[in-house]
C-alpha positions as CSV (number, residue, x, y, z in Angstrom):
1,X,-91.1,-166.4,-95.4
2,X,-93.4,-163.6,-96.3
3,X,-92.7,-161.9,-93.1
4,X,-88.9,-162.0,-93.8
5,X,-89.3,-160.5,-97.3
6,X,-91.6,-157.8,-95.8
7,X,-88.9,-157.0,-93.0
8,X,-86.3,-156.8,-95.6
9,X,-88.3,-154.3,-97.9
10,X,-89.0,-152.2,-94.8
11,X,-85.4,-152.0,-93.9
12,X,-84.4,-150.9,-97.3
13,X,-87.2,-148.2,-97.4
14,X,-85.8,-146.8,-94.2
15,X,-82.4,-146.0,-96.0
16,X,-84.1,-144.2,-99.0
17,X,-87.3,-142.5,-97.7
18,X,-87.6,-139.6,-95.1
19,X,-87.3,-140.6,-91.5
20,X,-90.2,-138.5,-90.2
21,X,-92.5,-141.4,-90.2
22,X,-92.8,-144.0,-87.3
23,X,-92.1,-147.7,-87.5
24,X,-94.3,-149.7,-89.8
25,X,-95.2,-152.1,-87.1
26,X,-97.1,-149.3,-85.2
27,X,-97.9,-149.4,-81.4
28,X,-96.0,-147.7,-78.9
29,X,-96.8,-143.9,-77.9
30,X,-96.7,-142.5,-74.8
31,X,-99.1,-141.6,-72.0
32,X,-100.8,-145.1,-71.8
33,X,-102.5,-144.7,-75.2
34,X,-103.5,-147.8,-76.9
35,X,-102.5,-149.1,-80.3
36,X,-105.7,-148.2,-81.9
37,X,-105.6,-144.7,-80.6
38,X,-102.0,-144.2,-82.1
39,X,-103.3,-145.4,-85.6
40,X,-106.1,-143.1,-85.5
41,X,-103.9,-140.2,-85.4
42,X,-103.1,-140.7,-89.1
43,X,-106.7,-140.0,-90.1
44,X,-107.3,-136.7,-91.7
45,X,-108.7,-133.9,-89.6
46,X,-112.3,-133.4,-89.3
47,X,-113.1,-137.2,-89.2
48,X,-115.1,-138.4,-86.2
49,X,-112.8,-140.7,-84.2
50,X,-115.5,-141.8,-81.6
51,X,-117.5,-144.3,-83.5
52,X,-114.5,-146.5,-84.6
53,X,-114.8,-150.4,-84.8
54,X,-111.9,-151.7,-82.8
55,X,-112.0,-155.3,-84.1
56,X,-113.0,-155.2,-87.8
57,X,-114.6,-158.4,-88.8
58,X,-114.2,-159.8,-85.3
59,X,-110.5,-160.2,-85.6
60,X,-108.1,-158.3,-83.2
61,X,-106.2,-155.3,-84.5
62,X,-102.9,-157.0,-84.2
63,X,-104.0,-159.7,-86.7
64,X,-105.0,-157.2,-89.3
65,X,-101.7,-155.3,-88.8
66,X,-99.8,-158.5,-89.6
67,X,-102.0,-159.1,-92.8
68,X,-101.5,-155.6,-94.0
69,X,-97.9,-155.7,-93.3
70,X,-97.4,-158.7,-95.7
71,X,-99.3,-157.1,-98.5
72,X,-97.4,-156.3,-101.7
73,X,-100.3,-155.2,-103.9
74,X,-101.4,-151.6,-103.7
75,X,-104.9,-152.3,-104.9
76,X,-105.5,-154.9,-102.1
77,X,-104.3,-152.4,-99.5
78,X,-106.6,-149.8,-100.8
79,X,-109.5,-152.2,-100.7
80,X,-108.8,-152.8,-97.0
81,X,-108.8,-149.0,-96.4
82,X,-112.2,-148.8,-97.8
83,X,-113.9,-151.1,-95.2
84,X,-113.7,-149.0,-92.0
85,X,-111.9,-146.0,-90.4
86,X,-109.4,-148.2,-88.2
87,X,-108.1,-149.8,-91.4
88,X,-108.1,-146.6,-93.3
89,X,-105.7,-145.1,-90.7
90,X,-103.5,-148.2,-90.8
91,X,-103.2,-148.0,-94.6
92,X,-102.3,-144.3,-94.3
93,X,-99.6,-145.2,-91.9
94,X,-98.3,-147.8,-94.2
95,X,-98.1,-145.8,-97.3
96,X,-96.8,-142.6,-95.8
97,X,-93.2,-143.5,-96.0
98,X,-93.5,-144.4,-99.7
99,X,-94.8,-141.0,-100.7
100,X,-91.5,-139.3,-101.1
101,X,-88.1,-140.6,-102.4
102,X,-84.9,-138.4,-101.7
103,X,-82.2,-141.0,-102.6
104,X,-83.3,-142.9,-105.7
105,X,-80.5,-145.3,-106.1
106,X,-82.2,-148.1,-103.9
107,X,-85.5,-147.3,-105.7
108,X,-84.8,-149.4,-108.6
109,X,-84.2,-152.6,-106.4
110,X,-87.0,-151.9,-104.2
111,X,-89.5,-151.7,-106.9
112,X,-88.7,-155.2,-107.8
113,X,-88.8,-156.5,-104.1
114,X,-91.8,-154.5,-103.2
115,X,-94.2,-153.4,-106.1
116,X,-96.3,-151.4,-103.6
117,X,-93.6,-148.8,-103.6
118,X,-94.2,-147.8,-107.1
119,X,-98.0,-147.8,-106.4
120,X,-97.8,-145.0,-103.8
121,X,-94.7,-143.0,-104.8
122,X,-95.7,-139.4,-105.4
123,X,-92.6,-137.2,-105.2
124,X,-89.0,-138.1,-106.3
125,X,-85.6,-136.1,-106.2
126,X,-82.8,-137.2,-108.5
127,X,-79.5,-135.9,-109.8
128,X,-78.9,-135.1,-113.4
129,X,-76.8,-138.3,-113.8
130,X,-79.6,-140.6,-112.5
131,X,-82.4,-138.9,-114.6
132,X,-81.9,-141.3,-117.8
133,X,-81.9,-144.5,-115.7
134,X,-85.2,-143.2,-114.0
135,X,-86.7,-142.7,-117.3
136,X,-85.7,-146.2,-118.6
137,X,-86.4,-148.4,-115.6
138,X,-89.5,-146.7,-114.1
139,X,-91.5,-145.8,-117.2
140,X,-95.0,-147.1,-116.8
141,X,-94.5,-148.3,-113.2
142,X,-94.9,-145.1,-111.1
143,X,-98.5,-144.8,-111.3
144,X,-99.0,-142.0,-108.8
145,X,-95.8,-139.9,-109.4
146,X,-96.7,-136.3,-109.7
147,X,-93.6,-134.3,-109.0
148,X,-89.9,-134.8,-110.3
149,X,-87.1,-132.8,-109.0
150,X,-83.9,-132.6,-110.8
151,X,-81.1,-131.1,-108.6
152,X,-77.3,-130.9,-108.5
153,X,-75.7,-132.8,-105.5
154,X,-73.5,-129.8,-105.2
155,X,-75.6,-126.3,-104.4
156,X,-72.8,-124.2,-105.6
157,X,-72.0,-125.7,-109.1
158,X,-74.5,-127.0,-111.7
159,X,-74.3,-130.6,-113.0
160,X,-74.8,-131.6,-116.7
161,X,-77.9,-133.6,-117.6
162,X,-76.9,-136.3,-120.3
163,X,-77.6,-135.4,-123.9
164,X,-81.2,-135.9,-124.7
165,X,-80.6,-137.2,-128.2
166,X,-80.3,-140.7,-127.0
167,X,-83.7,-142.3,-126.9
168,X,-84.7,-141.9,-123.2
169,X,-86.8,-138.9,-123.7
170,X,-89.7,-140.8,-125.5
171,X,-90.0,-142.8,-122.2
172,X,-90.9,-139.7,-120.3
173,X,-94.3,-139.5,-122.0
174,X,-95.2,-142.5,-120.0
175,X,-95.1,-140.4,-117.0
176,X,-98.6,-139.0,-117.7
177,X,-99.2,-138.3,-113.9
178,X,-96.5,-136.0,-113.5
179,X,-97.8,-132.4,-112.9
180,X,-94.8,-130.7,-111.4
181,X,-91.2,-130.5,-112.7
182,X,-88.5,-128.6,-110.8
183,X,-84.8,-128.0,-112.0
184,X,-82.2,-126.7,-109.6
185,X,-78.6,-126.3,-110.7
186,X,-79.0,-128.4,-114.1
187,X,-76.8,-127.7,-117.1
188,X,-78.3,-128.8,-120.3
189,X,-76.3,-129.6,-123.6
190,X,-78.3,-127.0,-125.6
191,X,-81.4,-125.0,-125.4
192,X,-83.2,-127.7,-127.5
193,X,-82.6,-130.4,-125.0
194,X,-84.1,-128.1,-122.3
195,X,-87.2,-127.6,-124.4
196,X,-87.7,-131.0,-125.3
197,X,-87.4,-132.2,-121.7
198,X,-90.0,-129.7,-120.7
199,X,-92.5,-130.8,-123.5
200,X,-92.0,-134.4,-122.9
201,X,-94.4,-134.5,-119.8
202,X,-97.9,-134.2,-121.4
203,X,-99.6,-133.5,-118.1
204,X,-97.2,-130.8,-116.7
205,X,-98.8,-127.9,-115.0
206,X,-96.1,-126.5,-112.8
207,X,-92.5,-125.7,-114.0
208,X,-89.9,-124.3,-111.5
209,X,-86.4,-123.4,-112.7
210,X,-83.6,-122.3,-110.6
211,X,-80.2,-121.7,-112.3
212,X,-81.2,-124.1,-115.2
213,X,-78.7,-123.1,-117.9
214,X,-77.1,-124.0,-121.2
215,X,-74.3,-122.7,-123.2
216,X,-75.4,-123.5,-126.7
217,X,-78.5,-121.7,-127.9
218,X,-79.7,-123.4,-131.2
219,X,-82.3,-120.7,-131.6
220,X,-85.2,-123.1,-131.5
221,X,-88.6,-121.5,-130.3
222,X,-91.7,-123.5,-129.4
223,X,-93.9,-121.4,-131.6
224,X,-94.0,-123.6,-134.6
225,X,-92.9,-127.0,-132.9
226,X,-95.5,-129.6,-133.1
227,X,-94.4,-131.3,-129.9
228,X,-95.0,-128.1,-128.0
229,X,-98.8,-128.0,-128.7
230,X,-99.7,-129.9,-125.6
231,X,-97.7,-127.7,-123.3
232,X,-100.2,-125.8,-121.1
233,X,-98.7,-124.8,-118.0
234,X,-100.4,-122.9,-115.2
235,X,-97.4,-121.8,-113.1
236,X,-94.0,-120.9,-114.0
237,X,-91.3,-119.8,-111.6
238,X,-87.8,-118.7,-113.0
239,X,-84.9,-117.8,-110.9
240,X,-81.8,-116.8,-112.7
241,X,-79.0,-114.2,-111.7
242,X,-77.9,-113.1,-115.2
243,X,-79.4,-113.6,-118.6
244,X,-83.2,-114.2,-118.0
245,X,-84.1,-113.4,-121.6
246,X,-82.9,-117.0,-122.7
247,X,-86.2,-118.3,-121.6
248,X,-88.0,-116.4,-124.2
249,X,-88.1,-119.5,-126.4
250,X,-90.1,-121.4,-123.5
251,X,-92.7,-118.6,-123.4
252,X,-93.3,-118.9,-127.1
253,X,-95.1,-122.0,-126.8
254,X,-98.4,-121.6,-128.7
255,X,-100.9,-122.7,-126.0
256,X,-99.1,-121.2,-123.0
257,X,-100.9,-117.8,-122.8
258,X,-104.4,-119.1,-122.8
259,X,-103.5,-121.5,-119.9
260,X,-100.9,-119.7,-117.7
261,X,-102.1,-118.2,-114.4
262,X,-98.9,-117.2,-112.6
263,X,-95.2,-116.3,-113.8
264,X,-92.7,-115.2,-111.5
265,X,-89.1,-114.0,-112.4
266,X,-86.6,-113.7,-109.6
267,X,-82.8,-113.6,-109.0
268,X,-82.8,-116.4,-106.3
269,X,-80.1,-115.7,-103.6
270,X,-78.6,-112.8,-105.5
271,X,-81.3,-110.4,-104.8
272,X,-85.0,-110.2,-103.2
273,X,-86.4,-108.3,-106.3
274,X,-89.0,-110.1,-108.3
275,X,-91.4,-109.7,-111.1
276,X,-94.7,-111.5,-110.7
277,X,-97.3,-112.0,-113.4
278,X,-101.0,-113.0,-112.6
279,X,-103.4,-113.5,-115.4
280,X,-107.2,-114.1,-115.1
281,X,-109.7,-114.8,-117.9
282,X,-112.4,-112.4,-118.8
283,X,-115.3,-112.7,-121.0
284,X,-115.7,-110.4,-124.0
285,X,-116.9,-110.9,-127.5
286,X,-116.9,-108.9,-130.7
287,X,-119.4,-106.0,-131.2
288,X,-122.1,-105.9,-133.5
289,X,-122.5,-103.1,-135.9
290,X,-124.9,-101.3,-133.5
291,X,-122.3,-101.6,-130.8
292,X,-124.1,-104.4,-128.8
293,X,-121.9,-107.4,-127.7
294,X,-122.7,-111.1,-128.4
295,X,-123.8,-113.8,-125.9
296,X,-121.5,-115.5,-123.4
297,X,-121.5,-118.5,-125.7
298,X,-119.9,-116.5,-128.4
299,X,-117.3,-115.1,-125.9
300,X,-115.5,-118.3,-125.9
301,X,-114.3,-117.9,-129.3
302,X,-112.7,-114.6,-128.5
303,X,-110.7,-115.5,-125.4
304,X,-109.4,-112.5,-123.5
305,X,-107.1,-112.0,-120.4
306,X,-106.4,-109.4,-117.8
307,X,-102.8,-109.2,-116.7
308,X,-101.2,-107.8,-113.4
309,X,-97.6,-107.4,-113.0
310,X,-96.2,-106.7,-109.6
311,X,-92.6,-105.5,-109.3
312,X,-91.4,-105.6,-105.6
313,X,-88.4,-106.2,-103.3
314,X,-89.6,-108.6,-100.7
315,X,-87.0,-107.5,-98.1
316,X,-86.4,-103.9,-99.2
317,X,-82.8,-104.0,-98.3
318,X,-81.0,-103.7,-101.7
319,X,-80.9,-101.4,-104.7
320,X,-82.9,-102.7,-107.8
321,X,-81.0,-104.6,-110.4
322,X,-81.7,-102.2,-113.3
323,X,-80.4,-104.3,-116.2
324,X,-81.9,-107.4,-114.9
325,X,-85.4,-105.7,-114.6
326,X,-85.1,-104.3,-118.0
327,X,-84.6,-107.9,-119.2
328,X,-87.6,-109.1,-117.3
329,X,-89.7,-106.3,-118.9
330,X,-88.6,-107.3,-122.4
331,X,-89.6,-110.9,-121.6
332,X,-92.9,-109.8,-120.2
333,X,-93.5,-107.5,-123.3
334,X,-92.6,-110.3,-125.8
335,X,-94.8,-112.8,-123.9
336,X,-98.1,-110.6,-123.5
337,X,-98.1,-108.7,-126.8
338,X,-97.9,-111.0,-129.9
339,X,-100.6,-113.8,-129.3
340,X,-103.8,-115.2,-130.5
341,X,-105.2,-114.4,-127.1
342,X,-106.3,-110.8,-126.6
343,X,-104.9,-109.0,-123.5
344,X,-107.2,-106.1,-123.1
345,X,-105.9,-104.8,-119.7
346,X,-102.5,-104.9,-118.4
347,X,-101.5,-103.3,-115.0
348,X,-97.8,-102.9,-113.8
349,X,-97.5,-102.1,-110.2
350,X,-94.2,-101.1,-108.6
351,X,-94.2,-101.3,-104.7
352,X,-91.9,-98.6,-103.1
353,X,-89.7,-98.0,-106.0
354,X,-86.5,-96.0,-105.7
355,X,-84.6,-93.6,-108.1
356,X,-82.8,-96.1,-110.3
357,X,-86.1,-98.1,-110.8
358,X,-88.1,-95.0,-111.7
359,X,-85.4,-93.8,-114.0
360,X,-86.1,-96.7,-116.3
361,X,-89.4,-95.1,-117.1
362,X,-87.9,-91.7,-117.5
363,X,-85.3,-92.3,-120.1
364,X,-85.7,-92.0,-124.0
365,X,-86.0,-95.8,-124.3
366,X,-89.0,-96.9,-122.5
367,X,-89.8,-100.6,-121.7
368,X,-92.7,-102.5,-122.9
369,X,-92.7,-101.0,-126.6
370,X,-95.2,-103.6,-127.9
371,X,-97.7,-103.1,-125.3
372,X,-97.4,-99.4,-125.3
373,X,-98.2,-99.4,-128.9
374,X,-101.5,-101.3,-128.4
375,X,-102.4,-98.8,-125.8
376,X,-103.4,-101.5,-123.1
377,X,-100.7,-100.9,-120.6
378,X,-100.6,-98.9,-117.4
379,X,-97.6,-98.6,-115.1
380,X,-98.0,-97.1,-111.6
381,X,-95.7,-96.5,-108.7
382,X,-97.0,-97.0,-105.0
383,X,-95.2,-95.4,-102.2
384,X,-96.4,-97.1,-98.7
385,X,-98.8,-99.6,-97.3
386,X,-101.6,-98.0,-95.1
387,X,-101.8,-99.6,-91.7
388,X,-105.6,-98.8,-91.3
389,X,-107.0,-99.9,-94.7
390,X,-104.0,-102.1,-95.7
391,X,-103.9,-100.4,-99.2
392,X,-101.1,-99.1,-101.1
393,X,-101.1,-95.2,-101.7
394,X,-100.4,-94.5,-105.5
395,X,-97.8,-91.9,-106.2
396,X,-97.5,-91.5,-109.9
397,X,-98.6,-93.2,-113.2
398,X,-95.6,-93.5,-115.2
399,X,-97.3,-94.9,-118.5
400,X,-101.0,-94.3,-118.7
401,X,-103.3,-96.5,-120.6
402,X,-104.7,-95.1,-124.0
403,X,-108.5,-95.0,-124.0
404,X,-109.8,-97.3,-126.7
405,X,-111.4,-95.5,-129.7
406,X,-112.9,-96.3,-133.1
407,X,-109.6,-95.5,-134.8
408,X,-107.3,-97.5,-132.3
409,X,-106.7,-101.0,-133.4
410,X,-104.3,-103.6,-132.1
411,X,-101.7,-105.3,-134.4
412,X,-103.5,-108.5,-133.9
413,X,-106.8,-107.0,-135.1
414,X,-105.0,-105.5,-138.2
415,X,-103.3,-108.9,-138.9
416,X,-106.3,-111.1,-138.6
417,X,-108.9,-108.7,-139.9
418,X,-111.4,-109.8,-137.1
419,X,-114.3,-107.8,-135.7
420,X,-113.5,-105.1,-133.4
421,X,-113.1,-106.2,-129.8
422,X,-114.9,-104.8,-126.9
423,X,-113.2,-101.7,-125.4
424,X,-111.3,-102.0,-122.0
425,X,-113.8,-99.9,-120.1
426,X,-116.8,-102.0,-121.4
427,X,-114.8,-105.1,-120.5
428,X,-114.4,-104.0,-116.9
429,X,-118.0,-103.4,-116.5
430,X,-118.7,-106.9,-117.8
431,X,-116.1,-108.4,-115.5
432,X,-118.1,-108.6,-112.4
433,X,-116.1,-109.1,-109.3
434,X,-116.9,-111.4,-106.5
435,X,-116.7,-108.6,-103.9
436,X,-119.4,-106.5,-106.0
437,X,-121.8,-109.4,-106.1
438,X,-121.4,-110.0,-102.4
439,X,-122.1,-106.6,-101.4
440,X,-125.3,-106.7,-103.7
441,X,-126.4,-109.9,-102.2
442,X,-125.9,-108.5,-98.6
443,X,-127.9,-105.5,-99.5
444,X,-130.7,-107.5,-100.8
445,X,-130.8,-109.6,-97.7
446,X,-130.9,-106.7,-95.3
447,X,-134.0,-105.1,-97.3
448,X,-135.8,-108.5,-97.2
449,X,-135.1,-108.9,-93.5
450,X,-136.3,-105.4,-92.8
451,X,-139.5,-105.8,-94.9
452,X,-140.1,-109.0,-93.1
453,X,-139.8,-107.3,-89.6
454,X,-142.2,-104.7,-90.6
455,X,-144.7,-107.1,-91.7
456,X,-144.5,-109.2,-88.5
457,X,-144.3,-106.3,-86.1
């Protein structure tokens, strides 16, 4: 009876999971390979496959395969995987089809039929109409789910996500293992529904938006919302053809700038132009009255970040979308300027810009007004990539960074009346790079080896 139930569950899984895996029963293969050799192919690379026990516990491998095929408990299956390499490979082969679900309609029935499905599911793709049912019926059951992708069934037209006001959003907080959320062709009832959905996943680290839109902007910003305090994304990718400034309310989350590492704005299929923002944390603290800095432990109370913005055309075949780039510049300016985190150094690099793009920085109304007022912004244009040194040659500096002085203060310093921050040039001297340390280490090793050769000669 157990074998019949297992066979029915396996047949159901073949209709809902990707078909790149082999049959659950194993075996087969070409070239006279044994069943154990076929199973060992599922072991990760780097593991020695020569010292493998072919008959664990004195039982033939076929008996172990029958036992493990009938298991419905994920913990028991993982316990078998910890015994030896051959059972580890067998376990990896069994759970591989359950890692990704592309058509979720049979998922709800299969979770009841074989609970092991919910134990190993990691990625799921749903349509906007099925999303509420996923929240209701799978809350607390998908223990290893890490990525949810909500996409329209028709790539050319977006689909509406049901209104979030019904109480299915609180169920999203039970998906505490989800770290990756992707929205493609999803239309929300309002901007508030979009923001509440993003903030509902407490462990979210990656957010990718492709033509996610709404037609009712309620004006809500995440700056003062209590539910947005736990939002600490590390990577954001936004692809939108028209009004990209509508995402300014998302970037206003209070703890977003201290945690974010990478942001990319793009136009998707409409253009290959993009604006990429990379941030890294640097350590600097306030200055004493005599000009000396505090210790490294005190620096954590004064977080500072260094930003690098790259404006480029990946394929270099189309003219730059001037209005879209202006909107992207305004969005970056509003995100980096007013914050409790001090951005002491912001570099904007444009790769192979043409006339229309350069004219943006030659008009009377220059972009980045807030960052220019703080004197921490530098915009440079680069012409071509050298084939020998693989470095871009700089053509012109369109906006030059203002050297810090005793009279220059930032709006955040005036508002908060905090001690003066370290000047950008002092920060750069403290921000030791890995390449510099590596060069110093190699020089020291060469000196030591030279002294050792002289002594032993």
